[in-house]
C-alpha positions as CSV (number, residue, x, y, z in Angstrom):
1,M,10.3,-0.5,19.3
2,D,9.7,2.1,16.7
3,Y,10.7,5.6,17.7
4,F,9.6,7.5,14.6
5,N,6.5,6.7,12.5
6,Y,8.6,6.0,9.2
7,K,6.0,3.1,8.3
8,A,3.1,5.8,8.0
9,V,5.1,7.8,5.6
10,A,6.4,4.7,3.8
11,T,2.7,4.0,3.1
12,E,2.0,7.4,1.9
13,A,5.1,7.1,-0.4
14,K,3.7,3.7,-1.8
15,I,6.8,2.0,-0.8
16,P,6.3,-1.8,-0.9
17,A,7.1,-3.5,2.5
18,G,9.9,-5.7,1.1
19,K,11.4,-2.6,-0.4
20,L,11.1,-0.9,2.8
21,E,12.9,-3.7,4.5
22,E,15.6,-3.4,1.9
23,L,16.1,0.2,2.6
24,I,16.2,-0.5,6.3
25,S,18.7,-3.2,5.8
26,L,21.0,-1.0,3.8
27,L,20.8,2.0,6.4
28,R,21.1,-0.4,9.2
29,S,24.6,-1.1,8.0
30,E,25.6,2.3,9.3
31,Y,23.7,2.3,12.6
32,P,23.6,-1.4,13.3
33,N,22.9,-1.0,17.0
34,D,21.2,2.2,17.4
35,L,17.5,2.7,16.4
36,M,17.5,6.3,17.3
37,M,19.9,7.1,14.5
38,L,18.7,4.5,12.1
39,E,14.9,5.3,12.1
40,P,15.2,9.1,11.6
41,H,17.3,8.3,8.4
42,V,14.7,5.7,7.3
43,L,12.1,8.5,7.9
44,R,13.9,11.1,5.9
45,A,14.4,8.7,3.0
46,C,10.7,7.8,3.0
47,R,9.7,11.5,3.2
48,A,12.2,12.3,0.2
49,I,10.6,9.4,-1.8
50,R,7.1,10.6,-0.9
51,D,7.9,14.2,-1.7
52,G,9.3,13.3,-5.2
53,R,12.9,14.5,-4.1
54,L,14.2,10.8,-4.7
55,T,12.9,7.7,-6.3
56,L,12.9,4.5,-4.4
57,D,15.4,3.1,-6.9
58,E,17.6,6.1,-6.1
59,A,17.3,5.4,-2.4
60,L,18.3,1.8,-2.7
61,A,21.2,2.5,-5.0
62,A,22.5,5.4,-2.8
63,A,22.3,4.1,0.7
64,P,23.9,4.0,3.2
65,S,25.2,7.4,2.2
66,L,21.9,9.1,1.3
67,D,22.0,12.6,0.7
68,Y,18.5,13.7,0.5
């Protein structure tokens, strides 16, 4: 179940599906059993990438302690 529509923002940010899954996996290590905590962090990372505040490579290198 998705609580936050991070997939639409990821599409806007032109994040490939495989890279999105990689980002989710990295962030999941911080919130392994809590989608209500994981998904907003994924959404924030996708927004930061979309808005040019963070590159995808930076996000993948910085996770799970993203500071966007």
